[in-house]
Every structure is written in structure tokens, then in C-alpha cells.
All heavy atoms as an XYZ file, in Angstrom:
1012
protein
N     112.930     73.184     94.622
C     114.108     73.671     95.147
C     114.205     73.296     96.565
O     113.221     73.460     97.410
C     114.242     75.184     95.092
C     115.445     75.672     95.780
C     114.227     75.624     93.692
N     115.333     72.694     96.913
C     115.467     72.354     98.409
C     116.332     73.359     99.130
O     116.768     74.270     98.616
C     116.381     71.011     98.476
O     117.656     71.202     98.016
C     115.698     69.949     97.775
N     116.267     73.261    100.441
C     116.870     74.228    101.300
C     118.261     74.310    100.911
O     118.808     75.544    100.838
C     116.798     73.735    102.877
C     117.442     74.598    103.646
C     117.822     73.877    105.082
N     118.502     74.813    105.852
C     119.825     75.149    105.659
N     120.459     74.689    104.584
N     120.547     75.928    106.427
N     118.988     73.324    100.721
C     120.488     73.432    100.411
C     120.762     73.987     99.021
O     121.860     74.390     98.860
C     121.184     72.052    100.657
C     121.092     71.571    102.131
O     121.156     72.419    103.018
O     121.005     70.340    102.185
N     119.819     73.829     98.179
C     120.176     74.231     96.732
C     119.538     75.621     96.463
O     119.525     76.002     95.325
C     119.666     73.196     95.739
C     120.328     71.925     96.029
C     120.533     71.198     94.770
C     121.142     69.695     94.986
N     122.423     69.536     94.744
N     118.914     76.163     97.439
C     118.154     77.467     97.248
C     119.059     78.538     96.562
O     118.807     79.053     95.527
C     117.461     77.897     98.408
C     116.800     79.277     98.286
C     115.608     79.259     97.233
C     116.258     79.730     99.627
N     120.073     78.868     97.323
C     120.952     79.971     96.845
C     121.635     79.633     95.526
O     121.684     80.457     94.558
C     121.899     80.415     97.902
C     122.745     81.564     97.580
C     121.870     82.901     97.328
C     123.843     81.877     98.706
N     122.227     78.493     95.313
C     122.833     78.230     94.110
C     121.807     78.215     92.990
O     122.146     78.604     91.825
C     123.397     76.885     94.308
C     123.652     76.522     95.663
C     122.581     77.434     96.305
N     120.602     77.787     93.175
C     119.647     77.784     92.049
C     119.266     79.256     91.644
O     119.194     79.585     90.526
C     118.324     77.113     92.555
O     118.638     75.759     92.755
C     117.191     77.160     91.437
N     119.047     80.115     92.683
C     118.769     81.465     92.446
C     119.824     82.243     91.756
O     119.744     82.961     90.803
C     118.320     82.288     93.692
C     118.175     83.804     93.456
C     117.075     81.686     94.317
N     121.122     81.992     92.159
C     122.291     82.485     91.441
C     122.334     82.075     90.128
O     122.614     82.821     89.148
C     123.583     82.278     92.294
C     123.543     83.072     93.619
C     124.800     82.483     91.395
C     124.783     82.589     94.532
N     122.023     80.774     89.817
C     122.047     80.304     88.445
C     121.011     81.002     87.537
O     121.222     81.246     86.392
N     119.885     81.371     88.068
C     118.816     82.034     87.392
C     119.056     83.605     87.261
O     118.734     84.127     86.235
C     117.367     81.665     88.011
C     116.880     80.350     87.969
C     115.702     80.059     88.956
C     116.692     79.903     86.597
N     119.305     84.103     88.364
C     119.357     85.591     88.410
C     120.796     86.262     88.571
O     120.973     87.575     88.429
C     118.567     86.242     89.557
C     117.141     85.854     89.642
C     116.452     86.216     90.919
C     116.381     86.303     88.504
N     121.799     85.464     88.722
C     123.166     85.943     88.908
C     123.463     86.215     90.266
O     122.727     85.897     91.267
N     124.523     86.916     90.519
C     124.906     87.320     91.995
C     124.081     88.415     92.457
O     123.442     89.181     91.705
C     126.389     87.852     92.037
C     127.437     86.766     91.575
C     128.861     87.403     91.471
C     127.475     85.583     92.569
N     123.790     88.304     93.726
C     122.914     89.274     94.473
C     123.626     90.827     94.372
O     124.771     90.725     94.280
C     122.819     88.874     95.777
C     123.902     88.111     96.086
C     124.343     87.452     94.844
N     122.717     91.728     94.546
C     123.283     93.164     94.613
C     124.129     93.453     95.700
O     125.035     94.143     95.653
C     122.034     94.181     94.500
C     121.220     94.041     93.261
O     120.241     93.310     93.372
N     121.503     94.781     92.218
N     123.673     92.797     96.862
C     124.390     93.046     98.081
C     123.999     91.951     98.996
O     123.028     91.129     98.817
C     123.881     94.410     98.736
C     122.488     94.541     98.941
C     122.139     96.014     99.233
N     120.748     96.280     99.053
C     119.861     95.862    100.021
N     120.238     95.445    101.230
N     118.460     96.042     99.784
N     124.832     91.689    100.022
C     124.703     90.753    101.115
C     124.878     91.395    102.450
O     125.755     92.139    102.552
C     125.764     89.593    100.945
O     125.676     89.078     99.615
C     125.618     88.548    101.944
N     123.906     91.256    103.345
C     123.946     91.599    104.687
C     123.978     90.553    105.638
O     123.341     89.310    105.391
C     122.743     92.558    104.970
C     122.746     93.783    104.070
O     123.762     94.383    103.863
N     121.554     94.068    103.525
N     124.401     90.742    106.907
C     124.343     89.663    107.947
C     123.714     90.227    109.145
O     124.035     91.376    109.570
C     125.892     89.270    108.245
C     125.827     88.138    109.209
C     127.236     87.543    109.502
O     128.347     88.058    109.169
N     127.276     86.346    110.010
N     122.781     89.391    109.732
C     122.183     89.759    110.929
C     123.023     89.257    112.074
O     123.314     88.138    112.156
C     120.775     89.025    110.975
C     120.072     89.420    112.364
C     119.831     89.487    109.720
N     123.584     90.248    112.800
C     124.615     89.888    113.811
C     124.079     89.002    114.883
O     124.831     88.136    115.381
C     125.183     91.244    114.350
O     124.150     91.968    114.952
N     122.837     89.122    115.230
C     122.342     88.456    116.460
C     122.230     86.893    116.086
O     122.476     86.012    116.962
C     121.023     88.848    116.954
C     120.929     90.250    117.337
C     120.645     91.337    116.214
O     120.994     91.091    115.084
N     119.970     92.401    116.593
N     121.875     86.616    114.817
C     121.709     85.114    114.557
C     122.610     84.619    113.499
O     122.673     83.450    113.265
C     120.305     85.081    113.793
O     120.277     85.805    112.548
C     119.250     85.588    114.703
N     123.403     85.612    112.810
C     124.425     85.051    111.717
C     123.643     84.777    110.458
O     124.357     84.331    109.534
N     122.418     85.149    110.360
C     121.666     84.871    109.072
C     122.294     85.814    108.029
O     122.493     86.965    108.241
C     120.217     85.196    109.311
O     119.722     84.356    110.304
C     119.353     85.140    108.042
N     122.480     85.202    106.790
C     122.948     86.126    105.745
C     121.767     86.539    104.840
O     120.882     85.508    104.591
C     123.952     85.326    104.781
C     125.281     85.159    105.464
C     126.142     84.247    104.655
C     126.002     86.485    105.761
N     121.648     87.683    104.398
C     120.575     88.099    103.538
C     121.118     88.593    102.230
O     121.902     89.451    102.173
C     119.835     89.396    104.205
C     119.331     89.058    105.571
C     118.675     89.727    103.285
C     118.768     90.055    106.441
N     120.668     87.872    101.138
C     121.025     88.145     99.835
C     119.987     88.860     99.103
O     118.919     88.404     99.051
C     121.407     86.881     98.975
C     122.480     85.937     99.711
C     122.126     84.935    100.649
C     123.832     86.272     99.441
C     123.107     84.243    101.143
C     124.758     85.420    100.006
C     124.442     84.445    100.925
O     125.331     83.694    101.487
N     120.188     90.136     98.693
C     119.250     90.957     98.021
C     119.319     91.132     96.612
O     120.433     91.229     96.031
C     119.387     92.492     98.749
N     118.296     90.891     95.940
C     118.024     91.079     94.582
C     117.080     92.237     94.399
O     115.843     92.055     94.198
C     117.535     89.783     93.821
C     118.561     88.653     93.778
C     118.751     87.773     94.861
C     119.467     88.497     92.655
C     119.737     86.678     94.778
C     120.331     87.567     92.673
C     120.527     86.666     93.728
O     121.441     85.653     93.650
N     117.701     93.430     94.539
C     116.865     94.606     94.624
C     116.069     94.754     93.412
O     114.770     95.183     93.578
C     117.773     95.831     94.743
C     118.409     95.970     96.158
O     117.626     95.831     97.161
O     119.615     96.130     96.277
N     116.448     94.622     92.158
C     115.674     94.933     91.016
C     114.457     93.970     90.901
O     113.516     94.250     90.106
C     116.485     94.938     89.823
C     117.036     93.611     89.382
C     118.378     93.160     90.095
O     118.748     93.659     91.103
N     119.193     92.291     89.399
N     114.549     92.739     91.609
C     113.355     91.793     91.533
C     112.449     91.772     92.733
O     111.579     91.136     92.870
C     113.962     90.361     91.361
C     114.834     90.228     90.116
N     114.217     90.086     88.929
C     116.181     90.075     89.914
C     115.202     89.968     88.012
N     116.327     90.099     88.599
N     112.861     92.669     93.787
C     112.107     92.631     95.004
C     112.179     91.296     95.701
O     111.212     90.811     96.395
N     113.404     90.726     95.668
C     113.591     89.309     96.169
C     114.772     89.232     97.182
O     115.794     89.850     96.918
C     113.960     88.394     95.048
C     114.447     86.930     95.337
C     113.142     86.173     95.797
C     114.922     86.338     94.057
N     114.445     88.633     98.232
C     115.480     88.506     99.297
C     115.714     86.979     99.582
O     114.696     86.228     99.622
C     115.124     89.094    100.579
C     114.976     90.611    100.498
C     114.075     91.108    101.620
C     116.387     91.370    100.467
N     116.915     86.503     99.770
C     117.128     85.066    100.182
C     117.797     85.215    101.580
O     118.849     85.848    101.754
C     118.080     84.314     99.318
C     117.567     84.404     97.790
C     118.324     82.954     99.759
C     116.354     83.649     97.558
N     117.050     84.510    102.570
C     117.520     84.565    103.984
C     118.226     83.211    104.108
O     117.505     82.069    104.015
C     116.476     84.730    105.027
C     116.051     86.118    105.243
C     115.479     86.946    104.136
C     116.227     86.739    106.447
C     115.086     88.164    104.383
C     115.887     88.140    106.668
C     115.289     88.766    105.673
O     114.933     90.091    105.920
N     119.421     83.103    104.437
C     120.218     81.811    104.603
C     120.714     81.824    106.083
O     121.577     82.519    106.463
C     121.365     81.788    103.673
O     122.119     80.567    103.871
N     120.233     80.794    106.874
C     120.584     80.592    108.188
C     121.696     79.672    108.321
O     121.767     78.654    107.585
C     119.432     80.240    109.129
C     118.357     81.173    109.309
C     117.288     80.702    110.125
O     117.276     79.646    110.714
N     116.378     81.661    110.359
N     122.743     79.848    109.226
C     123.869     78.926    109.322
C     123.443     77.640    109.986
O     122.373     77.488    110.612
C     124.799     79.699    110.176
C     123.961     80.678    111.016
C     122.797     81.018    110.152
N     124.282     76.719    109.896
C     124.169     75.382    110.558
C     122.835     74.595    110.302
O     122.148     74.078    111.265
C     124.333     75.596    112.080
N     122.374     74.674    109.049
C     121.200     73.814    108.766
C     119.840     74.453    109.170
O     118.869     73.755    109.154
N     119.833     75.662    109.441
C     118.575     76.379    109.941
C     117.737     76.607    108.631
O     118.070     76.197    107.538
N     116.532     77.182    108.817
C     115.620     77.548    107.717
C     116.191     78.490    106.757
O     116.697     79.565    107.219
C     114.325     78.039    108.405
O     113.889     77.114    109.255
C     113.272     78.231    107.232
N     116.034     78.167    105.441
C     116.340     79.304    104.402
C     115.014     79.745    103.936
O     114.042     78.915    103.750
C     117.176     78.604    103.306
C     118.557     78.342    103.727
O     119.020     78.855    104.721
N     119.290     77.616    102.979
N     114.917     80.975    103.603
C     113.660     81.677    103.197
C     113.907     82.470    101.892
O     114.895     83.065    101.719
C     113.148     82.463    104.289
O     112.976     81.870    105.431
N     112.745     82.389    101.107
C     112.652     83.375     99.979
C     111.608     84.466    100.442
O     110.528     84.107    100.817
C     112.129     82.648     98.712
C     111.802     83.681     97.690
C     113.092     81.600     98.360
N     111.978     85.702    100.382
C     111.036     86.695    100.848
C     110.779     87.629     99.540
O     111.721     88.102     98.906
C     111.552     87.599    101.915
C     110.740     88.751    102.262
C     111.883     86.695    103.236
N     109.513     87.842     99.218
C     109.213     88.609     98.108
C     108.643     90.016     98.839
O     107.589     90.011     99.484
C     107.993     88.081     97.367
C     108.256     86.652     96.892
C     106.942     85.982     96.209
C     109.402     86.520     95.957
N     109.482     91.013     98.557
C     109.228     92.365     99.325
C     108.285     93.158     98.319
O     108.841     93.841     97.561
C     110.630     92.963     99.531
C     110.500     94.218    100.354
O     109.345     94.556    100.657
O     111.583     94.771    100.675
N     106.982     93.125     98.621
C     106.077     93.870     97.835
C     105.954     95.274     98.060
O     105.471     95.993     97.234
C     104.696     93.126     98.089
S     104.575     91.377     97.735
N     106.630     95.751     99.149
C     106.637     97.206     99.387
C     107.967     97.759     99.224
O     108.045     99.102     99.475
C     106.082     97.371    100.847
C     104.715     97.038    101.027
C     104.128     97.436    102.379
O     104.823     97.623    103.349
O     102.961     97.491    102.483
N     109.006     97.193     98.969
C     110.375     97.673     98.806
C     110.665     98.427    100.101
O     110.857     99.577    100.042
C     110.460     98.553     97.545
N     110.723     97.700    101.141
C     110.886     98.315    102.494
C     112.342     98.891    102.667
O     112.519     99.700    103.546
C     110.596     97.298    103.616
O     111.431     96.135    103.334
N     113.211     98.574    101.791
C     114.570     99.125    101.857
C     115.412     98.669    103.130
O     114.943     97.817    103.847
N     116.550     99.344    103.354
C     117.310     98.937    104.556
C     118.025     97.627    104.360
O     118.017     96.976    103.318
N     118.620     97.168    105.478
C     119.359     95.939    105.430
C     118.522     94.701    105.167
O     118.931     93.696    104.636
C     120.180     95.788    106.798
N     117.308     94.714    105.600
C     116.292     93.616    105.485
C     115.301     93.741    104.346
O     114.365     92.833    104.265
C     115.608     93.413    106.715
C     116.584     93.175    107.932
O     117.711     92.602    107.711
N     116.144     93.485    109.131
N     115.412     94.728    103.502
C     114.417     94.901    102.388
C     115.086     95.167    101.129
O     116.283     95.212    101.021
N     114.232     95.339    100.091
C     114.773     95.611     98.805
C     114.514     97.047     98.366
O     113.648     97.749     99.059
C     114.171     94.678     97.630
O     112.688     94.907     97.687
C     114.470     93.278     97.897
N     115.194     97.564     97.326
C     114.922     98.893     96.932
C     113.838     98.994     95.897
O     113.320    100.128     95.563
C     116.191     99.614     96.356
O     116.712     98.812     95.262
C     117.246     99.693     97.445
N     113.370     97.877     95.265
C     112.362     97.940     94.261
C     111.313     96.823     94.735
O     111.793     95.730     95.257
C     112.893     97.479     92.758
O     113.718     98.424     92.339
N     110.073     97.053     94.516
C     109.116     95.988     94.978
C     109.099     94.787     94.114
O     109.419     94.850     92.845
C     107.728     96.755     94.920
C     107.991     97.894     93.772
C     109.441     98.187     93.889
N     108.619     93.707     94.630
C     108.322     92.426     93.876
C     107.090     92.768     93.024
O     106.063     93.275     93.589
C     108.135     91.288     94.901
C     107.618     90.044     94.094
C     108.651     89.354     93.441
C     106.367     89.585     94.232
C     108.245     88.228     92.724
C     105.953     88.470     93.559
C     106.964     87.680     92.724
N     107.125     92.486     91.655
C     106.014     92.758     90.902
C     105.522     91.424     90.126
O     104.584     91.546     89.375
C     106.427     93.771     89.742
O     107.559     93.233     88.951
C     106.763     95.105     90.465
N     106.113     90.376     90.556
C     105.749     89.167     89.776
C     104.548     88.403     90.513
O     103.830     89.087     91.271
N     104.399     87.181     90.185
C     103.356     86.321     90.891
C     103.949     84.993     91.315
O     104.884     84.428     90.827
C     102.113     85.996     89.892
O     102.742     85.451     88.712
C     101.499     87.286     89.338
N     103.255     84.445     92.396
C     103.659     83.108     92.853
C     102.453     82.254     92.572
O     101.246     82.662     92.821
C     103.724     83.274     94.510
C     103.917     81.990     95.276
C     105.295     81.272     94.960
C     103.905     82.346     96.699
N     102.636     81.099     92.044
C     101.699     80.140     91.646
C     101.620     78.970     92.604
O     102.559     78.371     92.861
C     101.871     79.760     90.187
C     100.682     78.746     89.796
C     100.906     78.301     88.458
N      99.855     77.657     87.981
C      99.248     77.781     86.725
N      99.692     78.570     85.939
N      97.994     77.128     86.521
N     100.370     78.750     93.095
C     100.153     77.645     94.024
C      98.910     76.906     93.441
O      97.734     77.493     93.451
C      99.879     78.115     95.431
C      99.569     76.856     96.313
C     101.093     78.828     96.067
N      99.207     75.829     92.863
C      98.188     75.016     92.031
C      97.524     75.979     91.051
O      98.266     76.653     90.207
C      97.130     74.446     92.960
C      97.735     73.269     93.749
C      96.697     72.607     94.674
O      95.503     72.848     94.581
O      97.110     71.804     95.528
N      96.284     76.317     91.047
C      95.671     77.195     90.051
C      95.480     78.664     90.523
O      94.874     79.462     89.867
C      94.238     76.636     89.700
C      94.257     75.430     89.003
O      95.309     75.085     88.228
O      93.363     74.587     89.097
N      96.111     79.002     91.714
C      96.078     80.248     92.328
C      97.309     81.047     91.979
O      98.356     80.541     92.199
C      95.820     80.069     93.747
C      94.578     79.348     94.197
N      93.265     79.938     94.045
C      94.459     78.086     94.556
C      92.393     78.965     94.508
N      93.141     77.841     94.895
N      97.144     82.295     91.698
C      98.155     83.292     91.402
C      98.148     84.366     92.470
O      96.976     84.857     92.843
C      98.053     84.027     90.080
C      98.179     83.085     88.878
C      97.842     83.872     87.543
C      99.453     82.321     88.763
N      99.215     84.500     93.162
C      99.496     85.426     94.256
C     100.447     86.459     93.895
O     101.442     86.045     93.491
C      99.742     84.713     95.621
C      98.753     83.625     95.907
C      99.832     85.621     96.728
C      99.374     82.501     96.767
N     100.034     87.724     94.007
C     100.979     88.771     93.672
C     100.782     89.995     94.540
O      99.952     89.850     95.532
N     101.543     91.124     94.337
C     101.442     92.235     95.075
C     100.071     92.948     95.180
O      99.872     93.804     95.882
C     102.488     93.142     94.604
C     102.892     92.578     93.290
C     102.377     91.174     93.172
N      99.159     92.546     94.268
C      97.836     93.137     94.301
C      96.807     92.139     94.770
O      95.506     92.294     94.683
C      97.416     93.475     92.806
C      97.404     92.312     91.916
O      97.892     91.268     92.203
O      96.895     92.529     90.874
N      97.116     90.935     95.464
C      96.200     90.066     95.993
C      95.766     90.478     97.407
O      96.560     90.549     98.293
C      96.879     88.563     96.123
O      97.385     88.191     94.839
C      96.038     87.593     96.717
N      94.564     90.860     97.437
C      93.987     91.290     98.756
C      93.852     90.118     99.732
O      93.821     88.945     99.312
C      92.810     92.121     98.666
C      91.597     91.417     98.183
O      91.227     90.353     98.751
O      90.898     91.952     97.315
N      93.744     90.566    101.017
C      93.674     89.445    102.040
C      92.463     88.551    101.980
O      92.539     87.326    102.229
C      93.792     90.065    103.437
O      92.919     91.012    103.638
N      91.340     89.017    101.537
C      90.106     88.225    101.465
C      90.299     87.274    100.251
O      89.914     86.066    100.462
C      88.928     89.069    101.156
C      88.455     89.982    102.272
C      87.176     90.743    101.969
C      86.814     91.523    103.217
N      85.741     92.385    103.095
N      90.846     87.631     99.181
C      91.109     86.684     98.119
C      92.119     85.596     98.615
O      91.952     84.369     98.235
C      91.673     87.444     96.888
C      91.817     86.587     95.700
C      92.263     87.414     94.435
C      92.446     86.511     93.303
N      93.024     87.264     92.097
N      93.196     86.039     99.278
C      94.084     85.095     99.814
C      93.473     83.956    100.742
O      93.763     82.789    100.669
C      95.191     85.883    100.539
C      96.381     84.971    101.162
C      97.300     84.699     99.945
C      97.148     85.708    102.186
N      92.561     84.529    101.715
C      91.998     83.530    102.547
C      91.170     82.547    101.966
O      90.862     81.446    102.386
C      91.226     84.337    103.630
C      91.968     85.168    104.582
C      91.166     86.096    105.385
C      92.861     84.271    105.434
N      90.671     82.861    100.724
C      89.725     81.904     99.905
C      90.574     80.873     99.276
O      90.021     79.847     98.739
C      88.992     82.672     98.932
N      91.879     80.933     99.252
C      92.731     79.896     98.528
C      93.030     78.783     99.479
O      93.991     78.743    100.301
C      94.009     80.591     98.215
C      93.888     81.653     97.192
S      95.290     82.365     96.759
C      94.873     83.782     95.705
N      92.139     77.678     99.409
C      92.259     76.623    100.340
C      93.555     75.816    100.257
O      93.935     75.299    101.376
C      91.020     75.611    100.102
C      89.642     76.244    100.201
C      89.598     76.794    101.704
C      88.348     77.568    101.913
N      88.185     78.398    103.027
N      94.357     75.596     99.273
C      95.483     74.847     99.225
C      96.575     75.434    100.090
O      97.590     74.767    100.555
C      95.931     74.880     97.780
C      94.693     75.155     96.905
C      93.860     76.034     97.818
N      96.380     76.747    100.506
C      97.398     77.384    101.364
C      97.399     76.901    102.815
O      98.316     77.132    103.512
C      97.409     78.968    101.241
C      97.429     79.509     99.843
C      97.364     81.004     99.845
C      98.772     79.100     99.226
N      96.295     76.430    103.267
C      96.118     75.976    104.619
C      96.460     77.099    105.526
O      97.089     76.800    106.557
N      95.835     78.278    105.367
C      96.094     79.329    106.229
C      95.442     79.194    107.551
O      94.347     78.707    107.696
C      95.694     80.718    105.525
C      96.427     81.052    104.231
C      95.696     82.139    103.551
C      97.891     81.312    104.421
N      96.158     79.646    108.608
C      95.614     79.741    109.967
C      94.803     80.900    110.092
O      94.864     81.875    109.245
C      96.707     79.645    110.968
C      97.695     80.920    111.015
O      97.436     81.790    110.133
O      98.556     80.837    111.835
N      94.028     81.067    111.090
C      93.366     82.355    111.535
C      94.230     83.150    112.509
O      94.451     82.715    113.667
C      91.980     81.910    112.091
O      91.251     81.100    111.286
C      91.219     83.240    112.401
N      94.638     84.404    112.114
C      95.493     85.065    113.055
C      94.614     85.673    114.172
O      93.283     85.595    114.104
C      95.949     86.291    112.220
C      95.014     86.410    110.999
C      94.422     84.988    110.772
N      95.230     85.991    115.312
C      94.498     86.556    116.514
C      93.745     87.813    116.060
O      94.007     88.412    115.013
C      95.539     87.011    117.524
C      96.270     85.764    118.134
C      97.327     86.194    119.056
C      98.181     85.028    119.539
N      99.263     85.427    120.446
N      92.701     88.236    116.775
C      91.944     89.356    116.470
C      92.845     90.529    116.028
O      93.718     90.923    116.688
C      91.046     89.718    117.682
N      92.399     91.068    114.891
C      93.149     92.276    114.335
C      94.473     91.989    113.761
O      95.245     92.840    113.253
N      94.830     90.604    113.685
C      96.191     90.148    113.149
C      96.208     90.364    111.688
O      95.201     90.328    110.958
N      97.444     90.682    111.201
C      97.619     90.975    109.706
C      98.630     89.962    109.160
O      99.063     90.275    108.076
C      98.019     92.422    109.596
O      99.326     92.590    110.276
C      97.056     93.386    110.057
N      98.945     88.881    109.872
C      99.944     87.898    109.347
C      99.348     86.530    109.372
O      98.869     86.027    110.332
C     101.231     87.943    110.129
C     101.890     89.424    110.017
C     102.228     86.893    109.668
C     103.051     89.507    111.001
N      99.225     85.882    108.036
C      98.852     84.651    108.057
C      99.899     83.647    107.721
O     100.720     83.874    106.848
C      97.747     84.514    106.884
C      96.416     85.138    107.234
C      95.339     84.664    107.810
C      96.107     86.589    107.105
N      94.355     85.588    107.899
C      94.827     86.852    107.521
C      96.801     87.743    106.538
C      94.166     87.953    107.472
C      96.236     88.926    106.541
C      94.888     89.049    106.936
N      99.748     82.449    108.488
C     100.743     81.424    108.248
C     100.004     80.256    107.584
O      98.876     79.983    107.895
C     101.391     81.018    109.560
C     102.223     82.001    110.131
O     103.294     82.339    109.707
N     101.768     82.663    111.300
N     100.681     79.605    106.610
C     100.204     78.308    106.144
C     101.283     77.419    105.571
O     102.400     77.562    105.908
N     100.767     76.452    104.969
C     101.781     75.423    104.527
C     101.239     74.900    103.166
O     100.026     74.506    103.024
C     101.849     74.367    105.499
C     103.010     73.291    105.050
C     103.348     72.429    106.359
N     104.203     71.436    106.011
C     105.555     71.697    106.051
N     106.113     72.868    106.351
N     106.466     70.717    105.753
N     102.134     74.739    102.255
C     101.867     74.058    100.953
C     102.939     73.050    100.762
O     104.118     73.477    100.556
C     101.727     75.108     99.803
C     101.302     74.375     98.527
C     100.023     73.869     98.299
C     102.337     74.081     97.395
C      99.740     73.240     97.104
C     101.996     73.500     96.384
C     100.709     73.005     96.266
O     100.330     72.407     94.977
N     102.647     71.773    100.741
C     103.571     70.683    100.496
C     104.662     70.832    101.605
O     104.348     70.865    102.780
C     104.078     70.582     99.127
C     103.037     70.274     98.156
C     103.532     69.910     96.811
N     102.484     69.746     95.968
C     102.476     69.477     94.588
N     103.742     69.609     94.090
N     101.449     69.159     93.873
N     105.953     70.968    101.187
C     107.032     71.036    102.181
C     107.391     72.472    102.592
O     108.506     72.734    103.107
C     108.231     70.260    101.682
C     108.034     68.772    101.650
O     107.117     68.293    102.386
O     108.673     68.049    100.880
N     106.623     73.486    102.099
C     107.126     74.885    102.289
C     106.083     75.584    103.313
O     104.869     75.534    103.150
C     106.932     75.614    100.936
C     107.285     77.026    101.078
C     107.910     74.961     99.956
N     106.645     76.109    104.401
C     105.846     76.955    105.185
C     105.753     78.367    104.575
O     106.683     78.850    103.943
C     106.614     77.135    106.483
C     106.645     75.810    107.434
O     105.595     75.047    107.337
N     107.681     75.683    108.192
N     104.577     78.998    104.684
C     104.259     80.137    104.005
C     103.844     81.185    105.029
O     103.226     80.916    106.079
C     103.091     79.960    103.184
C     103.164     78.902    102.085
C     101.771     78.688    101.427
C     104.226     79.312    100.961
N     104.222     82.466    104.759
C     103.932     83.690    105.550
C     103.395     84.662    104.659
O     104.191     85.154    103.843
C     105.052     84.114    106.504
C     104.654     85.312    107.313
C     105.571     83.024    107.359
N     102.256     85.240    104.977
C     101.690     86.373    104.249
C     101.408     87.492    105.178
O     100.587     87.381    106.079
C     100.412     86.061    103.459
C     100.530     84.860    102.573
C     100.486     83.612    102.903
C     100.830     85.149    101.191
C     100.585     82.500    101.900
C     101.121     84.134    100.253
C     100.922     82.814    100.646
N     102.182     88.534    104.958
C     102.097     89.701    105.882
C     101.503     90.946    105.194
O     102.003     91.445    104.259
C     103.438     90.103    106.453
N     100.278     91.446    105.775
C      99.592     92.534    105.315
C      99.732     93.622    106.345
O      98.798     93.803    107.132
C      98.097     92.209    105.049
C      97.889     91.405    103.781
C      98.187     89.911    103.805
C      97.377     91.928    102.676
C      98.045     89.219    102.753
C      97.115     91.129    101.609
C      97.446     89.732    101.575
O      97.318     89.060    100.451
N     100.861     94.270    106.323
C     101.185     95.204    107.405
C     100.709     96.629    107.257
O     100.363     97.249    108.201
C     102.820     95.249    107.556
C     103.408     94.009    107.768
C     104.944     94.104    107.852
C     102.899     93.203    109.064
N     100.503     97.100    105.992
C     100.094     98.442    105.662
C      98.715     98.560    105.319
O      97.973     99.424    105.694
C     100.930     99.124    104.624
C     102.453     99.167    104.889
C     102.764    100.206    105.984
O     102.056    101.222    106.138
O     103.656     99.883    106.858
N      98.200     97.420    104.796
C      96.746     97.372    104.237
C      96.219     96.118    103.953
O      97.057     95.216    103.428
C      96.682     98.242    102.882
O      95.515     98.045    102.268
N      95.004     95.731    104.199
C      94.464     94.384    103.780
C      94.341     94.228    102.245
O      94.073     93.192    101.856
C      93.246     94.378    104.549
C      92.775     95.764    104.700
C      94.026     96.557    104.808
N      94.567     95.323    101.551
C      94.397     95.240    100.048
C      95.644     94.785     99.320
O      95.589     94.388     98.177
C      94.172     96.709     99.520
C      92.843     97.258    100.109
C      91.738     96.413    100.002
O      91.494     95.907     98.886
N      90.915     96.159    101.042
N      96.751     94.804    100.019
C      98.052     94.208     99.299
C      99.060     93.807    100.334
O      99.283     94.367    101.311
C      98.617     95.378     98.317
C      99.225     96.499     99.042
C      99.729     97.429     97.903
N     101.151     97.157     97.695
C     101.641     96.819     96.520
N     100.742     96.702     95.478
N     102.832     96.587     96.204
N      99.773     92.710    100.007
C     100.662     92.171    100.978
C     101.954     93.069    101.076
O     102.441     93.667    100.045
C     101.058     90.687    100.420
C     100.772     90.863     98.894
C      99.656     91.849     98.853
N     102.511     93.149    102.115
C     103.785     93.794    102.336
C     104.870     92.816    101.972
O     105.822     93.230    101.336
C     104.016     94.066    103.866
O     103.006     95.046    104.281
N     104.762     91.636    102.341
C     105.773     90.657    102.019
C     105.031     89.180    102.035
O     104.102     88.973    102.643
C     106.947     90.571    102.937
C     106.694     90.260    104.363
C     106.982     88.711    104.526
C     107.833     90.875    105.222
N     105.769     88.379    101.182
C     105.286     86.943    101.121
C     106.723     86.154    101.392
O     107.664     86.354    100.753
C     104.849     86.611     99.766
C     103.534     87.437     99.516
C     104.460     85.109     99.682
C     103.099     87.410     97.946
N     106.604     85.286    102.387
C     107.835     84.475    102.734
C     107.530     82.969    102.565
O     106.525     82.458    102.979
C     108.157     84.842    104.149
C     109.347     84.114    104.757
C     109.835     84.643    106.066
O     109.728     85.831    106.334
N     110.167     83.752    106.916
N     108.528     82.351    101.924
C     108.461     80.949    101.808
C     109.593     80.318    102.504
O     110.833     80.721    102.162
C     108.642     80.466    100.261
C     107.446     81.078     99.392
C     107.770     82.488     98.905
C     107.305     80.099     98.263
N     109.384     79.513    103.482
C     110.520     78.856    104.392
C     110.721     77.429    103.973
O     109.753     76.602    103.868
C     110.001     78.903    105.758
C     109.981     80.353    106.353
O     110.621     81.144    105.870
O     109.098     80.609    107.385
N     111.963     77.160    103.675
C     112.387     75.926    103.429
C     113.365     75.293    104.534
O     114.369     75.993    104.862
C     113.299     75.810    102.081
C     112.626     76.480    100.875
C     113.570     76.625     99.764
C     111.446     75.692    100.353
N     112.851     74.129    105.145
C     113.644     73.713    106.229
C     114.468     72.456    105.725
O     114.155     71.902    104.831
C     112.756     73.247    107.404
C     111.945     74.511    107.959
C     111.069     74.069    109.061
C     110.467     75.412    109.582
N     110.033     75.428    110.906
């Protein structure tokens, strides 16, 4: 999926989002698929579009009301809401960086996709998984 075809592809697969919110400071539109734990962030004027898998159902304008329960496949690796940070760090194709001391957010890259894995509440399960398409 390319940056420009992200939203039409998701709409074709899942239908229209439950709701749409706009971040006033940036103009970013957030399309929420609450029942799937899925958010699509669409930035105006050719900016980065993102898929966010909300594993904690953080709610509010920037989160979903139900958690993401599926899996993300990268080569032979499956990543889901039960993937602990140690297991994630062992996945070499993700090209993860080393966060600063005590950091809980890992950035990586797989092919043309920037990846963000945030373990905000516990190292045992991700809070969110973000895939950035530029």
C-alpha cells in the first residue's frame, strides 16, 4: 500500500471509519476504526500517512475504543498485542534502534515503512504499533 492509496484501500477492506477527528494544530485527520483497534492518520499536503494499531484502546480523539487484537507479519515474524519488548528486539528485519536509557519507544524500518513500537505501560505488551508511509 502506498501513502496515497492508504485510506482508499482501508475503506475498500473495512468500510467507512466509525469517526473522523482533526488535529487543529497540524490539520492531520484521524480516521478511527474502533472495532478493529485501528487508526489512520492522514497529513495534508503530502505529509506522512500512518497506520496506528492501538493495542490498549486508549480512547479519546487519538485512540480507539477497542484494542487491536490482530497480528502484523514482517517476514517470518508475527507481532501482536502480546509481543513483549525482548521478543521484539530479537526481530532483526525490523532494524530497531536502541532507545535512550529507560526508553520505551523503539523506531525501526522495514523496506519503505518507518516503524514505531511504543511500550508505554509495560515491557510485556505494546501500547501502540505505528507504520509510517511517506
